[in-house]
N, C-alpha and C positions, 0 to 999 in steps of 0.2 A: 503494499499500500504506499509506503514511504517512497518507494522508487518511482511510482507514477506521479506523485506530487512533485518530487524533485525534477522529473522529466518535464512536467508542464510548466514549472517555474523557469527552468532553463530555456524552454522553448519560447515562452512569452517575453523573456529578457532579450533573447536573440532577435525575435521578431520586432520588438520595440526599438532596438538599436538599429536594425536594418531600416525601419521607417524614418528614424531620425537622420540617418546617413542619407537617404534619398532626398530628404527635405533640405539638407544642408549642402549637398554636393553641388559644385558649380556646373552649369549647363552652358556649353559654348556653342553658338550658332554662327557658322562662318559662311558668308556669301561673297565670293569674288568673281565678278563677271568678266574681268579682263583675262583671267587665267582659267575660267570655267571650273572653279573649285567650289563645291557646295557640300557642307556636312554639318551634322549636329553630333555633339560628343558630351557624354557624361563622364567626367574625369575619373579614371580608374575602373570604369565599368564597361562602357560600350562606345562605339563610334559608327555612325551611318553616313555613308557618303554616296553622292549621285555622281556617276561618271558616264561619259559617252562611250559607245562601243562600236566596233566596226560592223558586227553582224546584226546587233540589235540596236535600237535607238537609245535606250537607257539601260544602265546596269547599276544596281544598288549593292553596294558592298557593305557588309556588316562585320564589325570586329567586336566580338563579345568575349571578354577575358582574353583567352589565348586561341580562340577559334575564329576562323575566317569563313564567311559565307558570301556567295554572289547570288543575287536574285535578279531575274529578268521579268519585270511586271507586265510588260506588254506581250509576253509570249504566252501562247495558249498552253494550259496545263495538260498533262497526259491523261488525266481523268476525263476531260472534255473529249479528247480524241478517242478514248475507248468507248464512251457513251455513244458517240456518232457512229462508230464501227458496229456496235451491237445493234443499233436500230436499222442499219442498212441491210 
């Protein structure tokens, strides 16, 4: 019984600290039209930048902690293509 209480106390303290951190962390919004650099950054957590791409019009690059992702928002998803093939 004491283990559950200690677990919940630790959980709520960590949750509270995370919320306080998110409220106090600086947010950087960078827009430079001369060099075509556009990004928003939460210092120490994440960065999302919009870049031009040769194959697609827009590429959104996400850096979350140590992980890098590339998203192409104007590209049709595979699930839509699969649904169209099933109906054909």
